[in-house]
Structures are given as structure tokens and as C-alpha cells.
C-alpha positions in Angstrom: 0.0 0.0 0.0 1.3 3.5 -0.9 1.4 5.7 2.1 0.3 9.3 2.1 3.3 11.5 2.7 2.8 14.1 5.4 5.0 17.1 6.1 4.6 19.1 9.3 5.6 22.7 9.7 6.5 23.8 13.2 8.0 26.8 15.1 7.7 25.8 18.8 7.7 22.9 21.2 5.9 20.4 19.1 3.1 19.0 21.3 0.6 18.8 18.5 3.3 17.2 16.3 3.8 14.6 19.0 0.1 13.9 19.2 0.1 13.2 15.5 3.2 11.1 15.5 1.7 9.0 18.4 -1.5 8.5 16.4 0.5 7.4 13.3 2.8 5.1 15.4 -0.1 3.5 17.2 -2.1 2.8 14.1 -4.9 5.2 14.9 -3.9 6.9 11.7 -3.3 4.3 9.0 -2.1 4.8 5.5 0.1 7.8 6.2 3.6 8.5 7.3 5.2 11.8 8.5 8.2 12.0 6.2 9.6 15.3 7.3 9.2 18.0 9.9 10.4 21.5 9.0 10.9 24.5 11.2 11.6 28.1 10.4 13.3 28.2 13.9 16.3 25.9 13.8 16.4 25.6 17.6 12.7 24.7 17.9 12.0 21.9 20.4 9.7 20.3 17.9 12.7 19.2 15.8 13.9 17.2 18.7 10.4 15.6 19.0 10.7 14.6 15.3 14.1 13.0 15.8 12.9 11.0 18.8 10.3 9.5 16.6 12.8 8.8 13.8 11.4 11.4 11.5 13.6 13.6 9.3 13.9 17.0 11.0 14.9 20.1 8.9 15.8 23.5 10.3 15.2 26.1 7.6 15.8 29.6 9.0 13.4 32.2 7.7 14.9 35.3 9.1 15.7 37.9 6.4 14.2 35.8 3.6 11.2 37.2 1.6 8.0 35.2 2.2 7.6 33.8 -1.3 11.3 33.0 -1.6 11.1 31.2 1.7 8.0 29.3 0.7 9.8 28.2 -2.4 12.5 26.7 -0.2 9.7 25.0 1.8 8.3 23.5 -1.3 11.7 22.1 -2.3 12.2 20.6 1.1 8.7 19.0 1.2 9.1 17.6 -2.3 12.5 16.1 -1.5 10.7 14.0 1.2 7.8 13.0 -1.0 5.2 15.6 0.0 4.2 16.5 -3.5 1.6 19.2 -4.4 -1.7 17.5 -5.2 -0.6 14.3 -3.4 0.8 14.9 0.0 -0.6 16.6 3.1 0.9 19.6 4.9 0.1 20.1 8.6 0.8 23.4 10.5 1.5 22.5 14.1 2.4 25.7 15.9 3.9 27.2 12.7 4.1 30.9 13.4 4.9 32.2 9.9 2.3 33.3 7.4 2.2 31.2 4.3 2.2 33.0 0.9 -0.7 32.7 -1.6 1.7 30.8 -3.9 2.2 28.1 -1.3 -1.4 27.8 -0.3 -2.6 27.6 -3.9 0.1 25.0 -4.7 -1.1 22.7 -1.9 -4.8 23.8 -2.1 -7.1 21.5 -0.1 -4.1 19.7 1.4 -3.0 22.1 4.2 -4.5 21.9 7.7 -4.0 24.1 10.7 -5.2 24.0 14.3 -6.2 27.2 16.0 -6.9 27.8 19.8 -10.4 29.3 19.4 -13.8 28.4 18.0 -13.3 30.1 14.6 -14.5 32.4 13.2 -14.2 34.0 16.6 -10.8 35.3 17.7 -8.5 34.6 14.6 -4.9 35.4 14.6 -2.5 35.7 17.5 -3.3 35.5 21.2 -6.6 33.9 20.7 -6.9 32.9 24.4 -6.3 36.5 25.5 -8.8 37.7 23.0 -11.4 35.3 24.4 -10.7 36.3 28.0 -10.8 40.0 27.2 -14.1 39.7 25.3 -15.6 37.8 28.3 -17.0 34.8 26.4 -18.0 31.8 28.4 -16.9 29.2 25.9 -13.7 29.0 23.9 -12.1 25.9 22.3 -10.1 24.9 19.2 -10.6 24.4 15.5 -9.0 22.3 12.8 -9.5 23.9 9.4 -8.2 23.8 5.9 -5.8 26.7 5.1 -6.7 29.4 2.6 -4.8 32.6 1.8 -6.8 34.6 4.3 -5.8 34.1 8.0 -7.8 31.4 9.9 -10.6 31.6 7.3 -10.6 28.2 5.7 -13.4 25.6 5.8 -13.7 24.1 9.3 -13.1 20.4 9.7 -13.5 19.8 13.5 -14.1 21.9 16.6 -14.1 21.2 20.3 -15.6 23.6 22.9 -13.8 24.4 26.1 -15.5 26.1 29.0 -13.9 29.2 30.4 -13.6 29.1 34.2 -13.8 32.0 36.6 -10.3 33.1 37.4 -8.8 31.6 34.2 -5.6 33.1 32.9 -4.2 32.9 29.4 -2.0 30.0 30.6 -4.7 27.9 32.3 -7.1 28.3 29.4 -4.4 27.6 26.9 -3.5 24.4 28.7 -7.1 23.1 28.7 -7.5 24.0 25.0 -4.3 22.3 24.1 -5.5 19.0 25.6 -8.4 19.1 23.2 -6.1 20.1 20.3 -4.2 16.9 20.9 -7.5 15.0 20.4 -9.1 16.6 17.4 -6.0 17.2 15.2 -5.2 13.5 14.8 -8.9 12.9 14.3 -9.0 15.4 11.4 -5.8 13.9 9.8 -7.4 10.4 10.1 -10.5 11.6 8.3 -8.4 13.1 5.5 -6.2 10.0 5.1 -9.3 7.8 4.9 -10.7 10.0 2.2 -13.7 10.9 4.3 -13.6 14.7 4.0 -15.5 16.6 1.3 -15.6 20.4 1.1 -18.9 21.9 -0.1 -18.5 25.6 -0.3 -17.6 26.7 3.3 -18.9 23.4 4.7 -16.7 20.4 5.3 -18.6 17.1 5.4 -17.1 14.0 7.0 -18.5 10.8 5.5 -19.2 7.9 7.9 
């Protein structure tokens, strides 16, 4: 069986990356392999996570490089490890750099991201802070397909997280992160099994 090649883009500690690697390694996600993990921050802890799981880890510094030029380098690195446009899957797991329209269109329908809010509420940076400052009672996390606009792609899965009295950004982020670790592998599993269909803005998961 030909395995779907997955590339993961990271910038930080790699906890969502590890959740995905565990799901692949345990057989929860079948039919796919993470063939490369790439970070724009060469000292990112996530690269160490990749190495522990025997996955190729690539540090590709982005500082001082124009966005489209950098994304061209990303495409080259992904393709070297079998993550081809139109065939592979790209996962953003704490990747803190904006993707260019060129990159998004090249891998259209094959890039996923996870965001720590119930989109379309609180897109962009500091979503937990935004939720607390706004005073909402429920926050959560969202897995969505990536489009050129920030955090605006079709939603795949969401999980609600209740906000407690006295929550800080840190305590709320921790509870949301636990749910991220659950729904991101689930979304990848649905994709690998060919069970996701996008109809306009709506993503339908076949049973």
C-alpha cells in the first residue's frame, strides 16, 4: 500500500506534532507517514520531538528571507521528502509564519491548521487572550483547511472548552491544548481515509 506522505511545519515545542506522531505510530492513523518536519526556527524543540520518533527534522531559517522565496524553499524541502503538491498533506502545528498565496494555492485543499479558538471567533495571534478580554463563556479549538486569508478556511473539526472564573491565558491555553491533541489527529485520520469533502464553506465528514 502506498502511504500518504505528510509534512509538518513547526515553530515551537511540538506538542501537536507529537500527538500526530503517536497516532500514526499506534495505528490510529493508518495509511500515512510523517516523512519530514520542517521548522523556520532551527532551535525549535519540535525538531527534537521529530528526531525522537525517527522522522527527518529540517531546520530552515526564515529570518531575512522574503515570504515567497522562503516558501519556495519550503516546497523544495517538502518535495525532497515525497510531500508533493496534489498528493501529500501539509500540517501546520504551531507554525508561526504566514504562508504565501503561492504556497497555499500550490497545496490547495491539502493544508491543515489548528487554532486555539472556535473560529471564526478570535482569529490570529493571542486567541486565548482575545477570548478572556471579550468575556466569552466558551472557547475551544478548530482544525481547518488553510486558505490565503488568515484562519478563514473551511472548518473540519471543533471542540468547545468552558472558560472558568479566574482563568488566565496560561490555564485556558492548557485546557484547550489537551483538546487540540485529540481533534488534530482525528482530522488527519478523516483526511487520510478520504472521508472529508468540502462543499463551499462546509466540510462534510463521511461515515
